[in-house]
N, C-alpha and C positions, 0 to 999 in steps of 0.2 A: 325085635322091633327096632327100627331106626327112624330118625326124624330129620327133616329139613326145616330149620327155623329161619324165617326171613323177617327181619325187623326193618321197617321203612320209617325214615324220618319224615316230618311234615313236608310235603311238596310245595313248590312255589304256587301251583294252581291246584288246590285240592279237588275242585269239581272236575277238572279235566283228568286228573289222576284216577279218581273214582270211576268215571265213565269208562276209561280204557281198562282199568284193572278189573272191574266187575263185569263189563260187557264183553271184553275180548280175552284178557289174560286168564282169568279164572276158568272160563269154559274150556280154553285150550289146555291149561294145566291139568284139569280134571280128566283129560284123555291120556295122561302119562301112563305108560305101561307099568303095572305093579303098584300104582297108587292105591292105598287102602282107604285113606280118609284125608280130607283137606279142611282145615279149620282156620278161621281168622278171628282176631280180637280187634275191635275198634274202641275208640275212646268211650268210656273212661278206661284208660290204662294208667295204673299207678306206678310211678317210679319211686321206690322207697329211698333211693340214694339220690345224690345231686346229679343233675344232667337233664338233657332233653327227654321229654316224654315221647315215646314212639307214636307215630300216626296209626300204623297198622302192624300187627304181628300175625304172620301166617305160619301155620304148622302143617306140614305135609307128612303123612305116615306111610312107611314102606316096611317090608319084611326085614331088610338088611341094608347096610351101606352099599353092598354090591348091587342091590336092586335099585337104589338111587342112582348109582353110576350108570347102570344099564338104561334106566329110564331117560336120563339126560344124554345118553349116546344115541337114542332113537331119533327118528325124524321129528316126532312130536317134541322131544326134549330140546332138540336144536332149535325148533321153531319157538319154543318158550324162551330160550336164551336170547334169541334175536328180538322177540317181542318185548321182553323186559327192558331192553334198551330204549324202547319207544316211550315208556312212561316213567322210567327211573334209570335213565342212561348214565348218570354220574354215580360211580361206585361209592362215593362218599355219602350218598343218600340212603344207603342200606347196609345191613349186615346180614350175611348168610352163613349159617352154621349147619353142618351135617354131623350127626352123632348117633351112636348106638345107645339104646336104653336097656336097662336091666331091672327086673323087679327086685324089691328089697323085702 
């Protein structure tokens, strides 16, 4: 299993962010080839260390890192990348991590 973790900081206009994210971006992203599951966490999100509390944390599940790469090389993946710039265009407003997971 591999995950894509996207951590969004609080946007300048949360209502506009939510409208675009939930009405446009999420339905588009749910069409990514190979996507197994898409989850989000909204506040309350607890940051046990100092620093800003994220606005939304999104976790996308795929079979492998290669599956993530393939998904974002697809037309849908390219459309997701373009769309993300519409509601979170500044790269400083988010963190995106791709990683393999392994059971312990």
